[in-house]
Every structure is written in structure tokens, then in C-alpha cells.
C-alpha positions, 0 to 999 in steps of 0.5 A: 500500500502507497501512502501519499502523505506519510507521517514518516519516511524510514530510509535504510542504507544497504549494501549486501545485507541479505542476512538481516534486511528481511528481519528489519522490513518484517519488523517495520511491517509489524509496527503499531504506527502504519503512517509511513513509507520505506526507502532503500538506498542501495550502493551496489548490493550483489547478493539477495538484498534486493530481491528479499526487499522486493517482497515488501512495499519498499522504494528502492533507489540506487547509488554507485559504489564510487559515489557512496558516502554515508552523508550522500547516501542519506541525502539521496533518500531524504531528497525523495522522502514525502514524510514529515519525519525522516527515520534512519535505520542501518540495514542490519538492525531490527526493532524489538517491540511493535511500538518502536516507531511510535516511541521514536517519534513521540519526542517530536511533540516538543517543537524545539526537538530536531533529532531523536535517536533510540536504544541499541543492543547487540544480539548473540553474535556481538562481541562482549565489548560491543555489548558494553559499548552499547550499554554505555552509549545507550543507557536505560533512561531516556533523555529528551533534552541532552546537553551534548550532540551525541546521537547515532544514525542506526536508529534515529529520526529527524525533521525533514524541514530541518533537513531541507535547510541543513543536509548531511555532510557528504564528505565526512568518513562517518559521523555524519549524524553527529556533525548534523546534531552539532549544527542543530545544537548551534541553531538552538534546537534539542537532541532527544534520547528515547530508550523505549525506541529499542532495536537490536544492532548486529555487529559481527566484525573481524578485528580489522573491520573494527580497527577500520570503523573506529579509525574512520570515525576518528577521522570525522570526529577531528574534522567536526571538532578540529580542537580535539585530539587523542594522544598516545597516553589517551590511547594507553589509559583508555585501552587499559581502563576499558579492558579492566572494565570489560573484564570485571563485567565479564566476571560478574556475568560469569563469561569472562573465560570465553572472552579473555582474549576477545575483550582485549583484541576488540579494545586494542582495535577500537582505541588503535583505531581512534589513535590512528585517526586522530594523529594529534595531541590536545585535550578533548571535549569532556562529555562527548569524549566520555560518551564515545570512549569511556567504559561503563560504570563499575555497577549493573543496571536493570533493563526497565523496558518491560512492557510493549508487545514483542515482534514474532520474527519466525515467519519473516526468517523462514521467507528470508532464507527461502528467497536467499536460497532461490536468488 
């Protein structure tokens, strides 16, 4: 069904996501809020991604791989979007609850809110340290008026009227979401975090890919905040501090032995990538730097999200596997 004037446009960037795209689109189709369109921006998939997506009501557009940047692909999708709100999700995420979209859009009832981002958690294939990163970046408590511009476009929404004035930076190597949020801060708008808008973010990267991700983001961070640095002392202190914190939490969770090697490998790739991305020596912005790099507090928190209908993915997984095999 095509909605002529949808409330929201859900924009998905993808490349070879046949393992995940069906689960995401199935979760979207089961939302309590159905006033939306879905736009898939594909950058040259060669697997069954597009075959799977074609079984859902999705508007598929393409960008050449050589033209790709995170900001440029988003701008392509935003340009044709008809919704009042632009909902941005990664292709390898999926919502937990059927009111995910409803919860993500709720803070926009406040006119000064420019951007809302939701909670992310890992799954069974996520590295233990990745789970700790998600817990640090996306706490259990919502905050509809942040005092810093941290956000994440794997699960976020913005006002289209503001995007039309401030499109995403197409030159950045990453963190186009942070640059956009910083611009909104400078214009006097608010950034909201909605813990109830929860998704699972599937990351199962090799050490090299982890290194490249954090190096790329550090390069972008330095461009967004040119006064910031990350020196060798920072690398050592944060590497040791995060490994110690991860070991502590893994011991409490009774999974230390099986993660004894994986934890320092992940943190080494994370912070060595960050160090190589910065290449300079200066003092960082306290709040943003803590959000990006510092370990979780040495205490345990309870997941307060206990309500909301959970999505059943059993049928969509069978369809996804079948289509993938036929491709």
C-alpha cells in the first residue's frame, strides 16, 4: 500500500545485507504506527538483498559504489522522502517492540526537538565489548533534552524541514549524524534520546573491520571538532581502563573465560583505530569524549523496558532464508 502523505519516511542504507534486511523489513511491517513509507538506498548489492526487499512495499533507489558516502546516500533518500519525519536505520538492525516507531517519534511533540535517537543492543553474535559499548552509549533512562550532540543514525529520526535547510555533510568519512546534531545544537534545537525505541544492532566484525570503523570515525570526529585530539597516553589509559572494566563485567556475568582474549583484541582495535584517526595531541571535549570512549560505570543496571508487544520474526526468517536460497 502506497501512502501519499506519510507521517514518516524510513530510510535504510544497505549493501549486501541479505542476512538482515528481511528481519528489519518484517519488523517495520508489524509496527503499531503504519503511517510511513520505506526507502531503501542500495549502494551496489550483489547478493539477495534486493530480491528479499522486493517482497515488501519498499521504494528502492541506487547509488554507485564509487559515489558512496554515508552522508550522500542519506541525502539521496531524504531528497525523495515525503514524510514529515525522516527515520534512519541501518540495514543490519531490527526493532524489538511493535511500538518502536511510535516511541521514536514521540519526542517530536516538543517543537524544539530536532533529532531523536533510540536505544541499541547487541545480539548473540556481538562481541562482549560491543555489548558494553552499547550499554554505555545507550542507557536505560530516556533523555529528551541532552546537553551534548551525541546521537547515532543506526536508529534515529529527524525533522525533514530541518534537513532541507541542513543536509548531511557528504564529505565526512563517518559521524554525519554527529555533525548534523552539532549544527542543530548551534541553531538552538534539542536532541532527544528515547530508550523505549529499542532495536538490536547486529555487529560481528573481524578485528580489522573494528579497527577501520573506529579509525574512520576518529577522522570524522577530528573534522567535526578540529580542536580535539587523542594522543598515545589517551590510547593507553583508555585501552587499559576499558579492558579492566570489561573483565569486571564479564566476571560478574560469568563469561570471563570465554571472552579472555576477545575483550583486549576488540579494545585494542577500537582505541588504536581511534589513535590513528586523530594523529594529534590536545584535550578533548569532556562529555562527548566520555560518551564515545569511556567504559561503563562499575555497577550493574536493570533493563527497565518491561512492556510492549514483542515482534514475532519466525515467519519472516523462513521467507528470508527461502528467498536467499532461490537467488
